[in-house]
C-alpha positions in Angstrom: 89.6 101.5 112.8 93.0 102.0 113.5 94.7 105.3 112.7 98.2 105.5 112.5 100.1 108.2 112.1 103.3 108.6 110.9 105.3 111.9 112.4 109.0 113.0 111.8 110.0 113.9 115.6 108.1 114.9 118.0 106.1 118.1 116.6 102.5 117.2 115.5 102.3 114.5 117.8 100.1 115.8 120.4 97.7 117.5 117.4 97.8 114.3 116.2 96.9 112.2 120.0 93.9 114.8 120.0 92.6 114.8 116.9 92.2 111.0 117.4 95.2 109.1 116.2 95.1 105.8 117.6 99.1 105.0 117.1 102.2 106.1 116.2 104.9 105.5 113.8 107.7 107.2 115.0 110.3 108.3 112.5 112.4 111.2 111.5 113.8 112.6 108.1 110.3 111.4 106.3 112.2 112.8 103.2 113.7 110.0 102.2 111.1 107.6 104.1 111.8 107.9 107.2 114.5 106.9 109.2 115.3 105.6 112.8 114.7 108.6 115.6 116.6 109.9 118.6 116.7 108.6 121.6 115.3 112.0 122.9 112.5 112.1 120.2 111.7 108.4 121.2 111.9 109.1 125.2 110.0 112.4 124.6 107.6 110.5 122.6 106.2 107.8 124.7 106.0 109.6 127.6 103.5 111.7 126.5 101.4 108.9 124.4 101.4 107.1 127.7 99.2 109.8 129.5 96.7 108.6 126.7 97.9 105.0 126.4 98.5 105.0 122.6 100.9 102.9 121.3 104.7 104.2 119.7 106.1 101.9 116.8 109.7 103.0 117.1 111.1 102.7 112.5 114.2 101.2 113.1 116.4 102.4 109.6 119.1 103.0 109.8 119.6 105.7 106.6 117.5 105.9 103.4 117.7 104.7 100.2 118.0 100.8 99.5 117.0 98.3 102.2 119.9 95.6 102.1 122.1 96.8 104.9 125.9 95.8 105.5 126.8 94.8 109.0 127.8 98.0 110.7 124.3 99.1 109.4 122.4 95.6 110.9 124.5 96.5 114.1 123.0 99.9 114.4 120.2 98.4 113.7 120.3 96.0 116.7 121.3 98.4 118.9 119.2 100.3 117.7 116.0 98.1 118.9 117.9 97.3 121.9 116.9 101.2 122.9 113.3 100.7 121.4 112.9 98.3 123.9 114.2 99.6 127.0 112.6 103.7 126.8 109.5 101.5 126.4 107.6 101.2 122.4 105.2 99.1 122.2 107.1 97.4 118.6 109.2 98.3 115.8 108.9 98.8 112.3 111.3 97.3 110.0 112.6 96.3 106.6 115.0 94.0 105.2 115.9 92.5 101.5 118.4 91.0 99.6 120.2 92.2 96.9 117.1 90.3 94.9 114.7 92.1 96.2 113.3 89.0 98.4 113.6 88.8 102.2 116.7 89.0 104.2 116.1 86.1 106.0 118.9 85.6 108.2 119.4 89.6 109.0 115.3 89.8 109.5 115.7 86.6 112.2 118.2 88.0 114.2 116.5 91.4 114.1 113.1 89.8 115.2 114.7 88.1 118.0 116.0 91.5 119.1 112.8 92.5 119.3 111.0 89.3 121.0 107.8 90.4 122.7 107.5 93.5 120.9 104.4 94.5 118.0 106.8 94.4 114.2 105.4 95.7 111.8 107.4 95.2 108.2 107.1 98.5 106.1 107.0 99.4 103.5 109.8 97.3 101.8 108.0 94.9 101.5 106.3 97.3 98.2 110.0 96.4 96.6 109.6 92.7 96.6 108.3 91.3 93.2 104.3 91.0 93.1 104.1 87.8 92.6 106.6 87.2 95.0 104.6 88.9 97.4 102.4 85.9 98.7 104.9 83.7 99.4 106.8 86.7 101.7 103.5 87.1 103.4 103.6 83.7 104.3 107.1 83.8 105.6 106.4 87.1 107.7 103.2 85.2 109.1 105.4 82.0 110.2 107.4 84.9 112.5 105.1 86.3 113.9 105.6 90.2 112.7 101.6 91.9 113.2 101.4 93.9 109.7 102.2 94.6 107.1 102.7 98.6 105.5 102.0 98.8 101.8 101.5 101.0 99.3 99.9 98.7 97.3 102.0 99.2 93.8 105.3 101.6 93.6 105.4 105.6 95.3 104.5 107.2 91.5 101.0 105.3 91.7 97.7 106.4 94.1 96.2 104.1 96.6 92.9 104.2 94.6 95.1 102.5 91.6 96.6 100.0 94.0 93.0 98.7 95.6 92.4 95.8 93.5 96.0 94.3 94.5 95.8 95.4 97.8 92.2 93.0 97.7 94.4 90.3 96.7 96.9 90.8 99.3 94.0 91.5 102.1 92.1 87.9 100.8 95.4 85.9 100.9 96.3 86.7 103.9 93.0 85.7 105.8 93.2 87.5 108.7 96.8 85.8 109.7 98.4 89.3 109.7 97.0 92.6 109.1 97.4 94.2 106.0 97.5 98.1 106.9 97.5 100.2 103.9 99.5 103.7 103.8 101.0 106.4 100.8 98.3 108.3 100.3 95.8 107.5 103.1 94.5 110.8 104.4 91.5 112.8 107.0 90.0 112.7 103.4 90.1 109.4 102.0 90.6 107.1 104.9 86.9 106.3 104.6 86.5 105.1 101.5 89.8 103.2 101.7 88.5 101.4 104.8 85.3 100.9 103.1 86.7 99.6 99.6 89.0 97.4 101.3 87.3 96.0 104.4 90.7 97.0 106.5 90.9 97.3 110.2 94.5 99.8 110.2 95.5 102.7 108.1 98.4 104.9 107.7 99.7 108.4 107.1 101.4 111.2 107.8 97.7 113.2 107.4 95.5 110.4 108.6 94.3 112.7 110.8 93.8 116.8 111.1 96.2 118.3 112.6 
């Protein structure tokens, strides 16, 4: 089981790694769901994490709010990917949707090209896609080499346990072609229940380990 610790800045990362976090998702501004951290934060985190061979995934998100980005924001994301790659991040975490809450395929393809040779996680923008279209989205993300999908399995106001059935459906459909990683309300107290119920290999949260 891989426990991915969602970190806001560097502050809690040493304690998280000491308490068995297996991977770091590095963010800033978690109050809006996470935005791209600064150059200095990325660098310090990767240098520290490298001491224990802990992978760092850097979120690439220029602002809070929706996941439809204009040209200026898209160019910011391209530059942030280049920076994360230069600093040695194992991968990036991103998501782009169009006005219809479907995958913004042209932008995603260019962002993924920029992230060549890095792992890619598609973040909880996935949960904004209509439920009946999420299976088609899985196919697209598989075809484009995405490593994993971070999903709550439902809307933000639901508990993770409320969404077990839909998460099971997604996992079954993914059929090991891509990792479905539950997040949002998964913590060190319920992580075993989540893993045992869903049979997943990876879990994500800001409290996935006790710090």
